[in-house]
C-alpha positions as CSV (number, residue, x, y, z in Angstrom):
1,X,0.1,0.1,0.1
2,X,2.8,2.6,0.9
3,X,4.3,1.6,-2.6
4,X,1.3,2.4,-4.3
5,X,0.7,5.6,-2.4
6,X,4.2,7.0,-3.3
7,X,3.6,6.0,-6.7
8,X,0.5,8.5,-6.5
9,X,2.8,11.3,-5.1
10,X,5.6,10.4,-8.0
11,X,3.0,10.2,-11.0
12,X,4.4,6.8,-11.4
13,X,1.1,5.2,-13.5
14,X,3.5,2.4,-15.0
15,X,4.0,1.2,-11.4
16,X,0.2,1.6,-10.4
17,X,-0.3,-0.6,-13.6
18,X,1.9,-3.1,-12.6
19,X,0.5,-3.7,-9.1
20,X,-2.9,-3.9,-9.9
21,X,-4.4,-7.4,-10.3
22,X,-5.0,-8.3,-14.1
23,X,-8.3,-9.2,-13.1
24,X,-9.5,-5.8,-11.9
25,X,-6.8,-3.7,-13.7
26,X,-7.8,-0.9,-16.0
27,X,-6.2,0.0,-19.5
28,X,-4.7,3.2,-18.0
29,X,-4.7,5.3,-14.8
30,X,-5.6,9.1,-15.1
31,X,-3.9,11.3,-12.0
32,X,-5.5,14.1,-10.6
33,X,-3.8,16.9,-12.4
34,X,-2.6,19.3,-9.9
35,X,-3.0,17.0,-7.1
36,X,-0.5,17.7,-3.9
37,X,-0.2,14.7,-1.8
38,X,0.0,15.4,2.1
39,X,0.0,11.9,3.6
40,X,-0.9,8.4,4.1
41,X,-2.1,6.8,7.2
42,X,-2.9,2.7,7.4
43,X,-5.8,2.5,9.8
44,X,-5.5,-1.0,9.8
45,X,-4.5,-4.0,8.1
46,X,-4.9,-7.6,8.4
47,X,-4.5,-11.1,6.5
48,X,-8.0,-12.5,5.1
49,X,-6.4,-15.6,3.9
50,X,-3.0,-17.4,3.1
51,X,-2.4,-15.0,0.1
52,X,-5.2,-12.3,0.9
53,X,-5.1,-9.4,2.9
54,X,-7.2,-6.1,3.4
55,X,-5.8,-2.6,4.2
56,X,-8.0,0.5,5.6
57,X,-6.0,3.9,4.8
58,X,-6.5,7.6,4.5
59,X,-4.8,9.4,1.9
60,X,-4.8,13.2,1.9
61,X,-4.4,15.4,-0.7
62,X,-4.9,18.9,-2.1
63,X,-6.6,19.7,-5.4
64,X,-7.2,23.2,-6.6
65,X,-7.1,24.5,-2.8
66,X,-9.3,21.8,-1.9
67,X,-8.4,19.4,0.8
68,X,-9.3,15.8,-0.2
69,X,-9.6,12.4,2.1
70,X,-9.7,9.3,0.1
71,X,-10.6,6.7,2.8
72,X,-10.5,3.2,1.4
73,X,-10.8,-0.7,2.6
74,X,-8.2,-2.0,-0.1
75,X,-8.0,-5.6,-1.0
76,X,-4.9,-7.1,-2.5
77,X,-3.5,-10.9,-3.3
78,X,0.1,-12.3,-3.2
79,X,1.1,-13.7,-6.1
80,X,4.2,-15.1,-7.7
81,X,5.6,-13.3,-4.0
82,X,4.3,-10.0,-5.1
83,X,1.4,-8.4,-3.4
84,X,-1.4,-6.9,-5.9
85,X,-4.0,-4.6,-5.6
86,X,-7.8,-5.9,-6.6
87,X,-10.3,-3.5,-5.3
88,X,-11.3,-1.5,-2.9
89,X,-14.4,0.1,-0.9
90,X,-14.5,3.8,-0.1
91,X,-15.3,4.1,3.6
């Protein structure tokens, strides 16, 4: 989760796609233009199976002077030794 947040901060859309599970991966990722990232707080994380996990987080950023909080419960699976983002529910 932290590496994906860093990819958002740095604008690394290719990394975001590489760490997205193929079953739910979009064709492309469009980042919010002008976003200024302010921080990531991991609220909770838990294994839900041998190769499955959930992470609840809050990511904060500003766009055009407006504060935004992305509060999400994300699901990940581990394949080939790598954790891949599957999907998430906005809290």
